[in-house]
N, C-alpha and C positions, 0 to 999 in steps of 0.2 A: 105520850104514846104515839107511835107511827100509825099510818093507815093500815098496816098489816098486824097491828097489835104488839109491835116490838117497842121496848123502851129505848128511847133515843136521848143521849145527853144533849144539854142545851147548846153545846158547841161541837161541831163535827170532829175537831181535833182532840176532844176529850174522849172520844170513842176509841178504846184500845184496839178493838178489832179492825176498825178502819185504818188506824195507824199501821197495824201489821200488814194489811193489804197494800197500803201505800208504799211502805218500805220494801216489801217483797216485789211489787210491780216496778218500783224505781230501779232496784239493782238488777232485776231481770231484764228490763229494757236496756240497761247499761251493758249487760253481758251480751244481749242480742246484737246491739249496734257495734260493740267492740268486735264481735265475731265476724261481722260483715267485712271488716278490713283484715282481720287476722287470718282467716282461712285462705283468701287469695294470696296473702303474703307468704303463708306456709307453702302454698303451691309454687310460688316463684322462687323463694329463697332455699327451700329444703328439697323440692322436687324438680327444680329447674324447668318449670312449666312455661310454655310459650303463650303468646297473646290469645290464640284460639282456644287453648286449653283453659286459660283463666276465664275467658268468656263463657265457656261451657260450664265451668264451676259456678259462676255467678248465676247463670240461668237455672241450673239445677237447684241452687239454694232458694231461688225466687219462685220456682214452679209450684210448690205446695200451696201458695196463696191462691192460685187459680184452680188447682186440682182438688184441693181438700177443704176449701172454705165451707161449702154447703154441708159436707159430711160432718165437719167439726161442729157446725151449728146444731145439727141433729143430735150429735153425741153430747154436747154440753147441756142441752135441754133434758137429757135423760140421766144426768149424773150430778152430784154435788160439784159446784164450780171449784170449791176448795180442793177436792180430790183431783180434778182435772189439772189445776194449776200445779199442785204438788208433784203429780206424776210427770208433767211436762218439764218442770224444773229438774227433777231427778234424771230424766232421760237426757236432757241437754248437758247437764253436768258430766254425765258418763261419756257422752260423745266428745265434748271438748277435752275431757281428761284423757280419752283415748288418743286424740291428736297429740296432746302434750307428751304422752308416754311413748307412743309408737314412733313418732318422728325422729327423736335423737338416736334410737337404737336401730334405725333403718328398716322398720317394719311397716312403714306407711308409704303406700303407693298412691298414684292418682286415682285409680278405681275405688280404693278404700276411702280416700278423702271425699270423692263424689258422694258415696253412700252416707258418710257422716254429715256432709253439708246438707243433703236432702233430709236427713233425720232431724237436724237442728231446725231447718226451715219448717218442716211439718209440725214439730212440737211447738214451735213459736206460733203457728197458726192457731193451734188448740189453746195455748195460753192466752193469746190476745183476745180471742172470742170469749173465753171463760172470764177474764177479768172484767170485761165490759158487762157481762151478765151478772157477775157476782155483786157489783155495786148496787144493783136494784134489789137484791135479796138481803143486802147488808144494812142499808141506810133508808131513812124515810124519804118519801117522794120530794118533799120540799128541800132536801139536801142534795138532790141529784146534780144540780148545776155546780154547787160548791165542790162536791166530790169529783165530778168530771174535770173541773178546773185543776184540782190538785193532781189527779192522775195524768191528764194530758200535758200539764206543765212538766211533770217528770219525764214523760215520753219525749217532749221537745228538748229538754236538757240532755237526755241520753242521745238523741239524734245529733246534737252539737258535740257533746263531749266524748261519746263512744268512739267514733272513728279517730278522733285526735288521740285519745288514750291508747287505742289499739296500735296506731302508728308509733307512738312514743315508746310503748312497751317493747315493740319489735326492735326499734332503734337502740334502746338502752340496754335491753336484756337479750332476748332472742325470740324467734317466732314460737318455739315450743313453750317458753315461759309465758308469752302473751296468751297462748291457748289455755295454759293452766290458770291464769287470772280469769279468763272467761268461765272456766269451770267453777272457780271460787265464787263468782258473782251469782251463778245459778244455784249454787249450794246455799248461799246466804238468803236468797229468795225463798228457797225450799224451807229453810229453818224458820223464816218469818211467817210465811203463809200457813204453815202447818200448825202454828200457835193460835190461829183464829178459833175462837171458842163458840161463837154464836151459832145456834142450831139452824140448819138449813134443810128445808123440806126437799125430799127426793121425789121428782116426778116418776111416773111409770116408765120403766126401762124398756128399751127395745128388746124383743126376743130373738131377732135374727136379721139378716140382710133385708128381707122384704119389708119388715117393720121400719128399718132405717130409711129405705127408699120412700115409704109412705110418709114418714115424718119430714123428709126433705120436701116432698110435694106439698105437704100442708104448709110448710114455711113459705114456699114460693107463692102459694095461693093467698096466704095471709097478707104478705107484703103487697101483692098485686091488687087485692081487693080493698085495701085500706088507703084512703085518699092521702093522708099525711105521710105514711110510710112510702107510698108509691111516689110521691113528690120528692121525698128525701132520696130515694133510689135513683130517680131520673136526674135530679140535680147533681148527685154524686157522679153519675156516669158522664154527664155533659162536662163537668169540671175535669175529671180524670182524663177524658179523651182529649180535650183541648189543651190541658196542661202538658200531657205527654208530647203533643205536637209542638207546643211552645218551647219546651226544654230541648227537643231535638234541634230546632233551629237556633235557639239561644246559645247552646254550647258551640255551635259553629260561628255564630255572629260575633261573639266576644273576641276570639283570637284572630279571625280572618278579616273582619270589617273594622273593628275598633283597634285591632293589633295590640291587644292586652297581653302582658306576660302571664305565666302560670299563676304566680302569687296573686295578682289582681283578679284573675278569674276565680280563684278559690275564695277570696274575700267577698266577691260579688255573690257567689253561691251561698256562702255561710251567713250572709246578712239576714236571711229569713229566720235563722235560729233565734236570735234575741227578740225579733219581732213576734215570733210564736210564743215566747215566754210572756211578753207583755199581753198578747191576746188571751192567754190562759188566765192571767190575773183579771183582766177586764170582763171575762166571761162570767165570773162569779158575782159581778155587780150590775153591769149594764142591763141585762134582760129584765131584771126585777124593777129597774127604774124606768126604762123606756119601752118595754114590751119585747117579747121574744121575736115576733115577726119583724118589727122595725129594725132591731139589731141585726137580725139575719140579713135583711136586704141591704142595709147600709154597709155592713162589713163585707158582704159578697161583692157589691159594686166597687167599693174602695179597693179591696184586696185584689180581686180578679182584674180590675182595670189598671193596676199599678204598672204593668209592663207595656201599656200602650205608648208610653213616652219613649221607650227604649229605641225603637227603630229610627227615631229622629236624631239620635245622638251622633255628633261629629266632633272631631278635634282630639286634643291630647288626653292622656289618662288623667291628668290633673282636673280636667273638666268632666270627663265621662264617669270616672270611678265613683265620685260622690253621688252622682245621680243614680248609678246602679245600686249602690249601697242603700240609698233611700228607698228605691223601688223594691228591693228585696225585703227591707225591713217592713214596709207597709204591706207587702204581699203576705209575709209571714204572720203579721199581726192580724190582718183581716181573715186570712185563711184559718188560723187557729181559733179565732173568735167564732167563726161559723162552725168549725168542727165540734167544739165543745158544746155549743148551744144546740146544734142538730142532734148530737148524741143524747143530751138530756131529754129532748123532745121525743126522740125515738124510744128511749127507755121508758118514758112516762106513758106513752100510748100503747105499749106492748105488754101483754100479760106475761107473768113470770115464766110460764111454760113455753113461751115463744121467744124469749130474749136472745138465746144463742142463735136460733135460726134466722131471726130478723137481722141481727148484726152480720151473720155470715152471708145472707143474701145481698145486702148492700155492699159488702166487701167484694163479693164475687162479681157483681155487675160493674163496680168501679174498676177493679183490677182487670176484668175482661176487656174493657174498652181501651185501656192504656196502650197495649201493643198496636192496636189499630191506629190510635192517635200518633204514635211514634212513626208509623209508616206514612201517615198523611203529612207529618212534618217534613219528612224527607222529600216527598213529592212537591210540597209547597216551596221548599228551598230550591229545588231544581227548576221548577216551572216559573216561579215568581221572583227569584232572587232571594238573598238572605234578608234584605230589608222588607221587601214586600211579603215574603213568607212569614216573617216574624210578626208583622202587623196583622195579617189575617189570622194567624194562630192565636195571638194574644186577644184579638177581638172575639174569637170563638169562646174564650173563657167566660165572657159575659152571658153566654147561653144559660149558665147555671142560675144567676139571679133572675133571668127571664122565666125560667121554670118555676122559681119560687113565687114570683109575682102572680102567676096564673094558677097557683095552688093554695090550699088552706094555710100553708106556712106563713104567707104574708099577713094573715089575719090573726095570728096568735097574739094574745095579750100578755100582761105581766105575769099571770099565773100559768104554769104548765098545764097543757091539756091532760085530762086524766081518764083512765078506764079501769074497770075492776081488774085487780091483779091476780085473779084466779088462774091456775094453770090452764093452758089451752086444751080444748077437747081433742079427742083422738080422731074425730071425723073432720070433714071439711070445715073450714073456719069462715063464717060469713063476713067477718070484719065489720062490727057494728060501728055506727057513727061516733065520732069523738065528742065528748061533752066537756064542758069547762066548769071547774069548781067555782070560779068567780070571773066574770067577764072583764077583760082588760081593755084598755083604750086602743 
């Protein structure tokens, strides 16, 4: 029996409902990341859009992550996560299907495509928040790391394969057929997730906009007052800010300083994907053996410090490309190991009624800092040169493990910290101290 009174199979993969969630989340992520390539290609190939219009399209598709994350968290905490995911899949399938049908008959213009891109992005925000909260309601606490490892491994695979699949579908078939495949992926996710049978308690729903605003405020206060969640939030913001600055300079450094061709640049960027898959596998084993805090710190220092060697590179592509591939692989492995472990910690210390809002708050802070980091990267490149700017930006990523060292995250043991998983109260949340079921080393 789990700590919530649910019967849990001896192995997580024997749990039919978890398999349905994993299958649905996998194909949903594949559809989402395929769409990130397909929709801009629809604009270019079918609507003859220019570079500025494609940039606007991408920005519109990404805007919901910043605009709607907090609202999505409040919504998810007031509904069954299964219902939210099913509705999000249905909506995205309709949107991508509309692109596939309207494009060939000449009924699709750029304004309509912008609306559909925003709709897909908004529904993806709701789905992503919901699947993170659903795992806590679906499996026992001691299976969170294993469950997150499987789900985040699928997400990493989709990030690698989705864009490549989208480009291949457009090249081999057409942009409209590629959009139809995106709709198919979301439909398959819909069919899998709607078959989840395990009962899920429904928290008290919001009666109207004032109640939604109050729930958002409760989520912000809860994260701000809890030492563990506050550290996760600050570490995420520090990483996203510095990572955005690093990527801004990195994308200029590779072709202009190292004089790498486009294929080599693409390979260097893709190297993080296989590393992320390895990090997902390691995340299901290492924390239980060495302790969550120790794994977090070592993985963060190793992964975030991987780019520090890049500014020193000189010479031909035969010398620089292998180093870039290794740095990207180590970065992807360490980053994914941190991501999966932090997610398990966050889910463990957060009551069921606060899961969506806690996830949304951390996403909001991280995504909110990224545009500022990108601006800083441009300033560093202009003021310090590409080598100096990249070195400073890459060093800034080590701020994230510094935050961890100064927080309770560094002291986590082999067992996840626990807290009663009762739904959060309607009033202000005091954020009680975390207690541990068994003290780790």
